[in-house]
LOSEDO-565552 format. One record per residue: residue number from 1; x, y, z of N, C-alpha, C in turn. Coordinates in steps of 0.001 Angstrom, whole numbers. Example, Ala and Ser with C-alpha at 12.3 -4.5 7.8 and 13.67 -1.06 7.14 Angstrom:
// residues 2
+-----+---------+---------+---------+---------+---------+---------+---------+---------+---------+
| num |     n.u |     n.v |     n.w |    ca.u |    ca.v |    ca.w |     c.u |     c.v |     c.w |
+-----+---------+---------+---------+---------+---------+---------+---------+---------+---------+
|   1 |   13190 |   -5690 |    7800 |   12300 |   -4500 |    7800 |   13200 |   -3300 |    7800 |
|   2 |   12850 |   -2250 |    7080 |   13670 |   -1060 |    7140 |   12900 |      30 |    7870 |
+-----+---------+---------+---------+---------+---------+---------+---------+---------+---------+
//
This chain:
// residues 184
+-----+---------+---------+---------+---------+---------+---------+---------+---------+---------+
| num |     n.u |     n.v |     n.w |    ca.u |    ca.v |    ca.w |     c.u |     c.v |     c.w |
+-----+---------+---------+---------+---------+---------+---------+---------+---------+---------+
|   1 |     816 |   -1188 |       0 |       0 |       0 |       0 |     864 |    1257 |       0 |
|   2 |    2000 |    1227 |     697 |    2892 |    2385 |     728 |    3542 |    2644 |    -629 |
|   3 |    3749 |    1580 |   -1399 |    4301 |    1753 |   -2747 |    3315 |    2511 |   -3621 |
|   4 |    2045 |    2167 |   -3542 |    1004 |    2870 |   -4311 |     894 |    4320 |   -3849 |
|   5 |     986 |    4528 |   -2548 |     912 |    5886 |   -2004 |    2065 |    6740 |   -2531 |
|   6 |    3261 |    6187 |   -2478 |    4431 |    6919 |   -2962 |    4317 |    7183 |   -4463 |
|   7 |    3858 |    6188 |   -5223 |    3682 |    6354 |   -6668 |    2711 |    7499 |   -6967 |
|   8 |    1548 |    7503 |   -6309 |     558 |    8558 |   -6555 |    1099 |    9930 |   -6173 |
|   9 |    1801 |    9992 |   -5062 |    2367 |   11257 |   -4607 |    3398 |   11775 |   -5609 |
|  10 |    4329 |   10912 |   -5992 |    5377 |   11330 |   -6932 |    4784 |   11655 |   -8301 |
|  11 |    3801 |   10883 |   -8737 |    3129 |   11179 |  -10011 |    2477 |   12559 |   -9964 |
|  12 |    1767 |   12842 |   -8887 |    1105 |   14138 |   -8753 |    2081 |   15298 |   -8739 |
|  13 |    3112 |   15194 |   -7927 |    4102 |   16278 |   -7832 |    4850 |   16430 |   -9157 |
|  14 |    5159 |   15324 |   -9813 |    5864 |   15384 |  -11099 |    5003 |   16029 |  -12181 |
|  15 |    3727 |   15690 |  -12204 |    2801 |   16311 |  -13154 |    2738 |   17813 |  -12920 |
|  16 |    2634 |   18191 |  -11684 |    2553 |   19600 |  -11296 |    3827 |   20340 |  -11710 |
|  17 |    4973 |   19812 |  -11310 |    6249 |   20449 |  -11637 |    6482 |   20472 |  -13144 |
|  18 |    6206 |   19364 |  -13809 |    6399 |   19304 |  -15255 |    5569 |   20343 |  -15991 |
|  19 |    4336 |   20534 |  -15546 |    3483 |   21544 |  -16166 |    4051 |   22940 |  -16017 |
|  20 |    4487 |   23280 |  -14809 |    5046 |   24617 |  -14561 |    6302 |   24832 |  -15398 |
|  21 |    7195 |   23845 |  -15395 |    8445 |   23977 |  -16147 |    8166 |   24085 |  -17640 |
|  22 |    7257 |   23256 |  -18155 |    6965 |   23300 |  -19586 |    6347 |   24632 |  -19986 |
|  23 |    5464 |   25174 |  -19163 |    4882 |   26474 |  -19492 |    5973 |   27538 |  -19527 |
|  24 |    6823 |   27553 |  -18511 |    7864 |   28577 |  -18418 |    8954 |   28448 |  -19452 |
|  25 |    9229 |   27234 |  -19896 |   10315 |   27020 |  -20853 |    9800 |   26756 |  -22266 |
|  26 |    8735 |   26004 |  -22391 |    8312 |   25550 |  -23714 |    7123 |   26258 |  -24310 |
|  27 |    6313 |   26928 |  -23504 |    5103 |   27543 |  -24053 |    5244 |   29056 |  -24146 |
|  28 |    5382 |   29720 |  -23009 |    5394 |   31185 |  -23000 |    6486 |   31783 |  -23895 |
|  29 |    7747 |   31362 |  -23753 |    8774 |   31979 |  -24611 |    8532 |   31714 |  -26096 |
|  30 |    8048 |   30522 |  -26416 |    7790 |   30186 |  -27820 |    6652 |   31047 |  -28364 |
|  31 |    5586 |   31212 |  -27594 |    4469 |   32041 |  -28044 |    4907 |   33471 |  -28336 |
|  32 |    5651 |   34061 |  -27410 |    6074 |   35448 |  -27586 |    7119 |   35579 |  -28687 |
|  33 |    8076 |   34653 |  -28749 |    9117 |   34722 |  -29771 |    8517 |   34560 |  -31167 |
|  34 |    7629 |   33573 |  -31337 |    7019 |   33352 |  -32647 |    6153 |   34543 |  -33043 |
|  35 |    5381 |   35072 |  -32096 |    4542 |   36239 |  -32389 |    5387 |   37434 |  -32822 |
|  36 |    6539 |   37626 |  -32172 |    7424 |   38737 |  -32538 |    8076 |   38499 |  -33891 |
|  37 |    8608 |   37293 |  -34102 |    9282 |   36997 |  -35369 |    8330 |   37104 |  -36554 |
|  38 |    7105 |   36700 |  -36382 |    6125 |   36745 |  -37466 |    5449 |   38118 |  -37552 |
|  39 |    5808 |   39014 |  -36607 |    5227 |   40350 |  -36549 |    3700 |   40285 |  -36581 |
|  40 |    3171 |   39412 |  -35739 |    1728 |   39195 |  -35718 |     985 |   40429 |  -35234 |
|  41 |     -59 |   40741 |  -35918 |    -958 |   41829 |  -35562 |   -2362 |   41353 |  -35857 |
|  42 |   -3328 |   42088 |  -35428 |   -4701 |   41715 |  -35711 |   -5650 |   42524 |  -34866 |
|  43 |   -6844 |   41985 |  -34690 |   -7854 |   42648 |  -33883 |   -8399 |   41651 |  -32883 |
|  44 |   -8503 |   42094 |  -31654 |   -9098 |   41269 |  -30612 |  -10605 |   41244 |  -30855 |
|  45 |  -11188 |   40088 |  -31147 |  -12617 |   40044 |  -31455 |  -13510 |   40426 |  -30272 |
|  46 |  -12977 |   40331 |  -29057 |  -13761 |   40660 |  -27867 |  -13578 |   42110 |  -27439 |
|  47 |  -12439 |   42690 |  -27788 |  -12131 |   44077 |  -27436 |  -11560 |   44786 |  -28672 |
|  48 |  -12410 |   45199 |  -29592 |  -11924 |   45796 |  -30849 |  -11102 |   47071 |  -30648 |
|  49 |  -11241 |   47749 |  -29509 |  -10476 |   48982 |  -29260 |   -9068 |   48716 |  -28751 |
|  50 |   -8746 |   47471 |  -28503 |   -7443 |   47140 |  -27944 |   -6360 |   47223 |  -29011 |
|  51 |   -5284 |   47976 |  -28726 |   -4145 |   47951 |  -29653 |   -3498 |   46561 |  -29598 |
|  52 |   -3261 |   45977 |  -30750 |   -2744 |   44612 |  -30794 |   -1375 |   44604 |  -31450 |
|  53 |    -427 |   43983 |  -30773 |     887 |   43714 |  -31345 |    1288 |   42305 |  -30921 |
|  54 |    2530 |   41932 |  -31184 |    2964 |   40561 |  -30884 |    2820 |   40226 |  -29407 |
|  55 |    3026 |   41195 |  -28516 |    2909 |   40915 |  -27078 |    1469 |   40591 |  -26697 |
|  56 |     521 |   41279 |  -27320 |    -883 |   41014 |  -27036 |   -1253 |   39612 |  -27495 |
|  57 |    -811 |   39243 |  -28690 |   -1131 |   37928 |  -29242 |    -404 |   36824 |  -28474 |
|  58 |     883 |   37014 |  -28226 |    1640 |   36034 |  -27435 |    1047 |   35866 |  -26048 |
|  59 |     611 |   36975 |  -25443 |      -2 |   36927 |  -24118 |   -1332 |   36189 |  -24125 |
|  60 |   -2120 |   36402 |  -25167 |   -3414 |   35717 |  -25270 |   -3211 |   34209 |  -25405 |
|  61 |   -2275 |   33803 |  -26250 |   -1991 |   32374 |  -26417 |   -1498 |   31761 |  -25101 |
|  62 |    -613 |   32475 |  -24438 |     -57 |   31977 |  -23182 |   -1117 |   31929 |  -22089 |
|  63 |   -2008 |   32914 |  -22050 |   -3074 |   32928 |  -21038 |   -3961 |   31697 |  -21171 |
|  64 |   -4268 |   31320 |  -22390 |   -5088 |   30120 |  -22578 |   -4329 |   28873 |  -22126 |
|  65 |   -3026 |   28849 |  -22351 |   -2202 |   27728 |  -21883 |   -2145 |   27685 |  -20360 |
|  66 |   -2089 |   28850 |  -19735 |   -2052 |   28918 |  -18268 |   -3347 |   28361 |  -17685 |
|  67 |   -4461 |   28660 |  -18315 |   -5735 |   28105 |  -17831 |   -5693 |   26579 |  -17847 |
|  68 |   -5136 |   26005 |  -18901 |   -5001 |   24542 |  -18972 |   -3997 |   24039 |  -17941 |
|  69 |   -2902 |   24787 |  -17772 |   -1889 |   24421 |  -16777 |   -2523 |   24331 |  -15391 |
|  70 |   -3366 |   25290 |  -15050 |   -3994 |   25275 |  -13732 |   -4805 |   24011 |  -13512 |
|  71 |   -5413 |   23476 |  -14562 |   -6141 |   22200 |  -14440 |   -5163 |   21053 |  -14163 |
|  72 |   -4014 |   21063 |  -14858 |   -2994 |   20033 |  -14605 |   -2437 |   20144 |  -13187 |
|  73 |   -2210 |   21362 |  -12745 |   -1700 |   21562 |  -11393 |   -2690 |   21033 |  -10360 |
|  74 |   -3966 |   21289 |  -10581 |   -4987 |   20786 |   -9658 |   -5003 |   19261 |   -9658 |
|  75 |   -4896 |   18654 |  -10836 |   -4848 |   17186 |  -10919 |   -3627 |   16659 |  -10174 |
|  76 |   -2475 |   17306 |  -10351 |   -1266 |   16898 |   -9631 |   -1432 |   17037 |   -8133 |
|  77 |   -2035 |   18131 |   -7717 |   -2289 |   18346 |   -6290 |   -3184 |   17244 |   -5726 |
|  78 |   -4255 |   16928 |   -6429 |   -5189 |   15901 |   -5948 |   -4537 |   14521 |   -5885 |
|  79 |   -3717 |   14176 |   -6879 |   -2991 |   12900 |   -6835 |   -2048 |   12860 |   -5632 |
|  80 |   -1357 |   13970 |   -5387 |    -434 |   14032 |   -4249 |   -1200 |   13917 |   -2932 |
|  81 |   -2362 |   14552 |   -2851 |   -3177 |   14453 |   -1635 |   -3606 |   13011 |   -1399 |
|  82 |   -4063 |   12327 |   -2436 |   -4483 |   10928 |   -2295 |   -3296 |   10074 |   -1847 |
|  83 |   -2134 |   10298 |   -2485 |    -940 |    9546 |   -2094 |    -573 |    9769 |    -635 |
|  84 |    -623 |   11022 |    -189 |    -306 |   11300 |    1218 |   -1368 |   10742 |    2151 |
|  85 |   -2617 |   10821 |    1759 |   -3685 |   10282 |    2609 |   -3490 |    8787 |    2829 |
|  86 |   -3120 |    8084 |    1779 |   -2853 |    6645 |    1918 |   -1640 |    6424 |    2819 |
|  87 |    -636 |    7281 |    2702 |     568 |    7149 |    3531 |     264 |    7315 |    5011 |
|  88 |    -732 |    8092 |    5346 |   -1097 |    8322 |    6741 |   -1855 |    7142 |    7331 |
|  89 |   -2343 |    6237 |    6510 |   -3216 |    5164 |    6993 |   -2580 |    4299 |    8083 |
|  90 |   -1458 |    3636 |    7836 |    -917 |    2831 |    8953 |    -259 |    3758 |    9985 |
|  91 |    -766 |    3747 |   11181 |    -277 |    4649 |   12227 |    1228 |    4510 |   12469 |
|  92 |    1775 |    3312 |   12296 |    3205 |    3116 |   12544 |    4069 |    3802 |   11492 |
|  93 |    3466 |    4237 |   10403 |    4221 |    4850 |    9305 |    4472 |    6338 |    9513 |
|  94 |    3843 |    6958 |   10476 |    3953 |    8412 |   10654 |    5350 |    8760 |   11150 |
|  95 |    5997 |    9665 |   10415 |    7342 |   10105 |   10773 |    7509 |   11570 |   10383 |
|  96 |    8653 |   12122 |   10696 |    8922 |   13535 |   10421 |    8832 |   13838 |    8933 |
|  97 |    9304 |   12932 |    8108 |    9258 |   13132 |    6659 |    7811 |   13281 |    6178 |
|  98 |    6938 |   12403 |    6628 |    5530 |   12443 |    6222 |    4862 |   13722 |    6725 |
|  99 |    5148 |   14093 |    7939 |    4584 |   15327 |    8499 |    5075 |   16533 |    7693 |
| 100 |    6366 |   16568 |    7370 |    6939 |   17672 |    6589 |    6306 |   17754 |    5200 |
| 101 |    6179 |   16591 |    4530 |    5565 |   16579 |    3199 |    4118 |   17044 |    3253 |
| 102 |    3412 |   16679 |    4312 |    2016 |   17088 |    4462 |    1910 |   18592 |    4657 |
| 103 |    2735 |   19147 |    5520 |    2725 |   20594 |    5761 |    3082 |   21340 |    4472 |
| 104 |    4110 |   20855 |    3765 |    4486 |   21489 |    2492 |    3354 |   21405 |    1472 |
| 105 |    2670 |   20271 |    1408 |    1584 |   20120 |     437 |     409 |   21042 |     771 |
| 106 |     136 |   21228 |    2032 |    -915 |   22173 |    2426 |    -530 |   23583 |    1978 |
| 107 |     725 |   23971 |    2207 |    1195 |   25294 |    1765 |    1131 |   25408 |     248 |
| 108 |    1532 |   24351 |    -449 |    1501 |   24372 |   -1915 |      64 |   24483 |   -2426 |
| 109 |    -850 |   23774 |   -1787 |   -2256 |   23860 |   -2174 |   -2795 |   25270 |   -1970 |
| 110 |   -2425 |   25887 |    -854 |   -2863 |   27265 |    -594 |   -2300 |   28214 |   -1662 |
| 111 |   -1020 |   28037 |   -1984 |    -417 |   28867 |   -3036 |   -1125 |   28657 |   -4373 |
| 112 |   -1374 |   27398 |   -4728 |   -2048 |   27087 |   -5990 |   -3417 |   27752 |   -6059 |
| 113 |   -4214 |   27607 |   -5019 |   -5550 |   28195 |   -5040 |   -5485 |   29721 |   -5045 |
| 114 |   -4458 |   30299 |   -4424 |   -4319 |   31755 |   -4445 |   -3905 |   32240 |   -5833 |
| 115 |   -2816 |   31646 |   -6388 |   -2351 |   32198 |   -7663 |   -3201 |   31774 |   -8843 |
| 116 |   -3788 |   30589 |   -8812 |   -4607 |   30193 |   -9962 |   -6044 |   30677 |   -9818 |
| 117 |   -6572 |   30634 |   -8609 |   -7959 |   31027 |   -8394 |   -8134 |   32525 |   -8263 |
| 118 |   -7510 |   33117 |   -7284 |   -7729 |   34529 |   -7004 |   -6980 |   35412 |   -8005 |
| 119 |   -5666 |   35244 |   -8088 |   -4891 |   36088 |   -9010 |   -5241 |   35767 |  -10454 |
| 120 |   -5282 |   34482 |  -10794 |   -5568 |   34087 |  -12174 |   -6922 |   34574 |  -12654 |
| 121 |   -7922 |   34471 |  -11795 |   -9260 |   34952 |  -12175 |   -9249 |   36452 |  -12428 |
| 122 |   -8558 |   37196 |  -11578 |   -8503 |   38654 |  -11773 |   -7728 |   38994 |  -13045 |
| 123 |   -6639 |   38291 |  -13308 |   -5896 |   38518 |  -14547 |   -6776 |   38257 |  -15766 |
| 124 |   -7521 |   37157 |  -15738 |   -8422 |   36841 |  -16850 |   -9519 |   37889 |  -16993 |
| 125 |  -10026 |   38344 |  -15861 |  -11072 |   39370 |  -15902 |  -10540 |   40652 |  -16552 |
| 126 |   -9377 |   41085 |  -16128 |   -8792 |   42302 |  -16714 |   -8510 |   42077 |  -18194 |
| 127 |   -7895 |   40953 |  -18517 |   -7495 |   40658 |  -19896 |   -8673 |   40607 |  -20854 |
| 128 |   -9817 |   40151 |  -20372 |  -10969 |   39982 |  -21266 |  -11951 |   41148 |  -21234 |
| 129 |  -11741 |   42125 |  -20349 |  -12685 |   43236 |  -20272 |  -12060 |   44614 |  -20469 |
| 130 |  -10751 |   44707 |  -20336 |  -10069 |   45997 |  -20440 |   -9120 |   45954 |  -21636 |
| 131 |   -9187 |   46933 |  -22530 |   -8261 |   46946 |  -23664 |   -6852 |   47385 |  -23233 |
| 132 |   -6064 |   46424 |  -22786 |   -4695 |   46703 |  -22359 |   -3857 |   47091 |  -23563 |
| 133 |   -2912 |   48002 |  -23342 |   -2068 |   48466 |  -24442 |    -615 |   48120 |  -24140 |
| 134 |    -167 |   47009 |  -24709 |    1217 |   46589 |  -24484 |    2177 |   47252 |  -25464 |
| 135 |    1657 |   48126 |  -26327 |    2521 |   48851 |  -27273 |    3049 |   50121 |  -26633 |
| 136 |    2408 |   50597 |  -25576 |    2786 |   51857 |  -24941 |    3818 |   51599 |  -23858 |
| 137 |    4960 |   52212 |  -23973 |    6002 |   52031 |  -22964 |    6151 |   53249 |  -22065 |
| 138 |    5383 |   54300 |  -22324 |    5426 |   55500 |  -21503 |    4650 |   55248 |  -20215 |
| 139 |    5353 |   55266 |  -19082 |    4742 |   54937 |  -17791 |    3586 |   55875 |  -17441 |
| 140 |    3627 |   57127 |  -17901 |    2561 |   58071 |  -17573 |    1269 |   57761 |  -18326 |
| 141 |    1355 |   56969 |  -19393 |     181 |   56630 |  -20203 |    -464 |   55302 |  -19802 |
| 142 |     144 |   54582 |  -18887 |    -364 |   53266 |  -18504 |   -1540 |   53443 |  -17540 |
| 143 |   -2651 |   52784 |  -17842 |   -3863 |   52874 |  -17032 |   -3728 |   52039 |  -15763 |
| 144 |   -4581 |   52342 |  -14795 |   -4554 |   51654 |  -13506 |   -4766 |   50147 |  -13666 |
| 145 |   -5664 |   49754 |  -14579 |   -5916 |   48328 |  -14786 |   -4693 |   47618 |  -15341 |
| 146 |   -3957 |   48304 |  -16199 |   -2750 |   47697 |  -16751 |   -1669 |   47586 |  -15685 |
| 147 |   -1565 |   48592 |  -14826 |    -614 |   48503 |  -13710 |    -975 |   47340 |  -12791 |
| 148 |   -2290 |   47189 |  -12521 |   -2743 |   46067 |  -11695 |   -2424 |   44739 |  -12381 |
| 149 |   -2672 |   44663 |  -13689 |   -2380 |   43455 |  -14450 |    -894 |   43104 |  -14347 |
| 150 |     -31 |   44098 |  -14572 |    1418 |   43862 |  -14513 |    1856 |   43416 |  -13124 |
| 151 |    1306 |   44042 |  -12090 |    1646 |   43686 |  -10701 |    1183 |   42256 |  -10384 |
| 152 |     -59 |   41933 |  -10781 |    -584 |   40592 |  -10517 |     155 |   39527 |  -11322 |
| 153 |     517 |   39864 |  -12543 |    1270 |   38920 |  -13376 |    2607 |   38589 |  -12722 |
| 154 |    3287 |   39609 |  -12217 |    4570 |   39385 |  -11534 |    4370 |   38529 |  -10282 |
| 155 |    3307 |   38788 |   -9528 |    3022 |   37998 |   -8318 |    2703 |   36552 |   -8683 |
| 156 |    1889 |   36357 |   -9719 |    1542 |   35010 |  -10173 |    2812 |   34237 |  -10534 |
| 157 |    3686 |   34883 |  -11307 |    4925 |   34246 |  -11741 |    5800 |   33881 |  -10541 |
| 158 |    5911 |   34795 |   -9593 |    6733 |   34555 |   -8401 |    6173 |   33384 |   -7586 |
| 159 |    4874 |   33366 |   -7371 |    4268 |   32302 |   -6557 |    4324 |   30941 |   -7246 |
| 160 |    4134 |   30913 |   -8560 |    4237 |   29622 |   -9252 |    5692 |   29141 |   -9258 |
| 161 |    6651 |   30057 |   -9283 |    8065 |   29676 |   -9191 |    8385 |   29095 |   -7815 |
| 162 |    7833 |   29700 |   -6785 |    8015 |   29166 |   -5425 |    7407 |   27767 |   -5341 |
| 163 |    6241 |   27599 |   -5945 |    5591 |   26290 |   -5941 |    6447 |   25258 |   -6669 |
| 164 |    7067 |   25646 |   -7772 |    7954 |   24727 |   -8493 |    9116 |   24296 |   -7597 |
| 165 |    9676 |   25223 |   -6838 |   10770 |   24881 |   -5916 |   10273 |   23941 |   -4811 |
| 166 |    9055 |   24176 |   -4345 |    8484 |   23287 |   -3332 |    8208 |   21899 |   -3908 |
| 167 |    7851 |   21839 |   -5192 |    7694 |   20532 |   -5855 |    9017 |   19771 |   -5841 |
| 168 |   10115 |   20476 |   -6129 |   11435 |   19836 |   -6091 |   11748 |   19337 |   -4685 |
| 169 |   11435 |   20153 |   -3689 |   11665 |   19737 |   -2302 |   10815 |   18500 |   -1972 |
| 170 |    9574 |   18492 |   -2452 |    8700 |   17342 |   -2214 |    9274 |   16077 |   -2849 |
| 171 |    9771 |   16197 |   -4068 |   10360 |   15025 |   -4730 |   11582 |   14520 |   -3970 |
| 172 |   12382 |   15443 |   -3473 |   13555 |   15036 |   -2686 |   13120 |   14320 |   -1414 |
| 173 |   12142 |   14872 |    -729 |   11653 |   14238 |     508 |   11003 |   12889 |     230 |
| 174 |   10258 |   12785 |    -863 |    9591 |   11521 |   -1200 |   10596 |   10460 |   -1636 |
| 175 |   11746 |   10892 |   -2134 |   12769 |    9949 |   -2585 |   13579 |    9391 |   -1417 |
| 176 |   13596 |   10119 |    -317 |   14333 |    9666 |     853 |   13502 |    8630 |    1607 |
| 177 |   14060 |    7441 |    1725 |   13370 |    6362 |    2420 |   14156 |    6069 |    3695 |
| 178 |   13538 |    6296 |    4846 |   14254 |    6048 |    6115 |   14744 |    4604 |    6203 |
| 179 |   15970 |    4463 |    6680 |   16528 |    3119 |    6858 |   17298 |    2623 |    5656 |
| 180 |   17235 |    3332 |    4527 |   17961 |    2916 |    3347 |   19257 |    3672 |    3142 |
| 181 |   19686 |    4388 |    4150 |   20920 |    5165 |    4019 |   22072 |    4480 |    4759 |
| 182 |   22192 |    3173 |    4622 |   23263 |    2400 |    5278 |   24578 |    2681 |    4574 |
| 183 |   25603 |    2940 |    5363 |   26914 |    3144 |    4747 |   27667 |    1826 |    4671 |
| 184 |   28551 |    1760 |    3659 |   29276 |     513 |    3446 |   30457 |     394 |    4371 |
+-----+---------+---------+---------+---------+---------+---------+---------+---------+---------+
//
């Protein structure tokens, strides 16, 4: 039963970490780079007054990917929770490692729900209702909603990066098996 618990936990954390890393390395930079290289322009069908350049298009593509990522992160979180719940079942199995992983997973879950639910929802709301202008670099011309968007985007990125580091810590803790560190 502990093997299944460990498998589910590691699968969940790996799915979560893999999603974050792939978005940061394989999706977002590619979307923005391709949009810039192709000099993509167009019209936002939902906000026709929005100035559109490669950053707007790259951002829209990436935002849709982030929404999907949040679903993967939730699936990873739920798998990890099930794995840990099974690990707690035999009372003799409770140790500092399990307690630490549980506390970290609770913190990670709180971070996930904050950055994907609260921050992510507000970012989506701003993105779909306010014509943001990513072509304007003059700070005096930037609207309050765009400043809020930029601030929330930076916070989202920071919190998901912290979560990725916690995923690595979780994998390290899950890989350590007490009693298997015998020296020769």
